C-alpha positions in Angstrom: -82.5 53.6 6.9 -80.0 51.6 4.8 -80.3 54.3 2.0 -79.5 57.0 5.0 -76.4 54.8 6.0 -75.0 54.7 2.6 -75.4 58.1 1.7 -74.1 58.7 5.1 -70.7 57.0 4.2 -70.3 58.2 0.7 -70.7 61.7 2.1 -68.1 60.7 4.7 -65.3 59.4 2.4 -65.6 62.4 0.1 -65.4 64.9 2.6 -61.8 63.1 3.5 -61.3 63.4 -0.5 -62.3 67.3 -0.5 -59.5 67.6 2.5 -56.7 65.7 1.3 -57.1 67.5 -2.3 -57.2 70.7 -0.5 -54.3 69.8 1.5 -52.4 68.9 -1.6 -53.1 72.1 -3.5 -51.9 74.2 0.1 -48.7 72.8 0.0 -47.7 71.7 -3.2 -47.2 67.7 -4.0 -43.4 67.4 -3.0 -44.4 69.1 0.3 -47.1 67.2 0.9 -44.4 63.9 -0.1 -42.4 64.6 2.1 -44.4 65.3 5.0 -46.0 62.2 4.4 -42.3 60.3 4.1 -41.5 62.6 7.8 -44.6 60.8 9.4 -43.9 57.4 8.1 -40.1 57.8 9.3 -40.8 59.2 12.2 -43.4 56.1 13.1 -41.0 53.9 12.1 -38.4 55.0 14.2 -40.5 55.0 17.2 -41.5 51.7 16.8 -37.5 49.9 16.3 -36.0 52.6 19.3 -34.2 50.8 21.6 -32.0 51.7 24.8 -28.9 49.3 23.1 -27.1 48.0 26.4 -23.4 46.4 26.8 -24.3 45.1 30.5 -21.6 43.6 32.2 -19.6 43.3 29.6 -16.8 45.4 30.7 -16.6 43.2 34.0 -14.6 40.4 31.1 -10.9 41.4 31.8 -9.9 38.5 29.8 -12.0 37.7 26.9 -10.8 34.6 25.0 -10.4 35.1 21.1 -8.0 32.7 19.5 -6.0 29.6 20.8 -2.9 28.7 19.1 -0.1 26.1 19.4 3.3 26.7 19.2 6.2 23.9 19.9 10.2 25.3 21.0 13.1 23.2 21.2 15.1 23.5 24.4 18.7 22.3 25.1 21.6 23.6 27.7 24.6 22.5 26.2 25.9 25.8 26.5 25.3 26.0 30.4 27.3 24.6 33.0 25.3 21.7 34.3 26.5 18.0 34.6 23.0 16.9 33.3 22.2 17.3 29.8 19.2 17.4 28.4 17.6 18.3 24.7 13.5 18.5 24.7 10.9 18.9 22.5 8.0 21.5 24.5 5.0 21.9 22.7 2.7 24.5 24.2 -0.6 26.2 23.9 -1.4 30.4 23.9 -4.5 32.0 23.9 -5.1 35.3 22.9 -7.3 37.9 24.8 -8.8 41.0 25.2 -9.2 42.9 28.3 -12.5 44.1 27.7 -12.8 46.1 31.5 -10.1 48.3 29.9 -12.7 49.3 27.1 -14.6 52.2 26.2 -18.5 52.1 24.3 -19.4 55.0 22.3 -23.2 53.6 22.0 -26.0 56.3 19.5 -29.2 54.9 20.5 -30.7 57.1 17.5 -28.8 55.8 14.8 -28.5 51.9 17.0 -24.9 52.4 16.5 -22.3 51.0 18.9 -18.4 52.1 18.7 -16.2 49.6 20.7 -12.5 50.8 20.9 -10.9 47.6 23.0 -7.2 46.7 23.7 -5.4 44.8 21.0 -5.2 41.0 21.5 -2.7 39.9 24.3 -1.3 36.8 25.3 -0.5 36.7 29.0 2.2 34.4 30.5 0.0 33.0 32.7 -2.2 32.3 29.6 0.9 29.7 27.9 0.1 25.8 28.9 2.7 23.6 28.4 1.4 19.8 27.3 4.0 17.9 30.0 2.6 14.5 28.8 3.5 15.3 25.2 7.3 16.6 26.2 10.1 14.6 24.1 13.2 13.8 25.2 15.5 14.1 22.4 18.7 13.3 24.3 18.9 13.0 28.0 23.1 12.2 29.5 23.7 12.2 33.0 27.6 13.1 33.4 27.8 13.1 37.5 30.1 10.3 38.7 28.2 7.2 39.6 28.5 7.5 43.2 27.0 11.2 42.8 23.7 11.4 44.0 23.0 14.8 43.6 21.8 14.2 39.9 18.5 13.5 40.5 17.7 16.9 42.3 20.0 18.5 39.3 17.7 16.7 37.1 14.4 17.8 38.6 15.8 21.2 38.9 16.7 21.6 35.3 13.8 20.7 34.1 11.4 23.1 35.6 14.5 25.6 34.4 13.5 24.1 30.9 9.5 24.3 31.3 9.9 28.0 32.6 12.4 28.5 29.7 10.0 27.1 26.9 6.9 29.2 28.7 8.7 32.3 28.0 9.8 31.3 24.1 6.4 29.9 23.6 4.7 33.2 24.5 7.3 35.9 22.8 7.5 33.4 19.6 3.2 34.0 19.5 2.7 37.2 20.1 5.1 38.4 18.0 3.5 36.4 15.0 1.6 38.5 12.8 -0.1 36.0 10.9 -1.7 34.7 14.9 -1.8 38.5 15.6 -4.0 39.2 12.6 -6.2 36.6 13.2 -6.8 36.8 17.0 -7.7 40.8 16.0 -10.4 39.2 13.4 -11.8 36.5 15.8 -12.1 39.3 18.8 -14.0 41.7 16.4 -16.5 39.0 15.2 -17.6 37.8 18.9 -17.6 41.3 20.1 -19.8 42.3 17.9 -22.2 39.1 18.1 -22.0 39.8 22.3 -23.2 42.8 21.9 -25.8 42.0 19.4 -27.3 39.1 21.8 -27.8 41.4 24.6 -30.0 43.8 22.2 -32.0 41.2 20.4 -34.6 44.0 20.7 -32.6 46.7 18.4 -33.0 45.9 15.0 -30.6 46.4 12.6 -28.1 47.0 15.5 -24.8 48.1 13.8 -22.0 47.5 15.6 -18.0 48.8 14.7 -14.9 47.9 16.9 -12.0 49.8 17.3 -8.4 48.5 18.6 -5.8 50.9 20.7 
């Protein structure tokens, strides 16, 4: 019985060998190699193919990508105020990207995503003044001694100066080319990582970010 089994196995492999040789002779070696490659490649793609998802990315209207700081010096010496105030005002601004305006081109077959997103920007509401660190460089009350309006005028002047500082910081930071390029680089890195983190099951995912 053992001899018969051995003979059967040998005959089985001999038959497979004959079939392979016949296929090679019929198709030619290059064609056979190409056929084998295509079969393997198709199998590889099937195993690695996944549906790319961007889930709720477009719901992020303000994706924070970079925080920067700035200091402005605010004076009112040219105004008609009876209170003179010179201030050193530090503030921070946050560059954001509005992903709600973004567009995505997805290619599941090639494992590729093109994200078209708006350029980073700083909105007025993203400028914060650190009031505890504001320095009074000069302050002079030019009212008469018995003029009680000095307190109210001083408070109103302080509010105006804080608002002015906020606007100047926004303008300076937004127009700073170095900050802008860093913000773009940071946004690109964050968006790529965000998309890849949502698609861990997709191998060799290629993500490209384009700003408009």
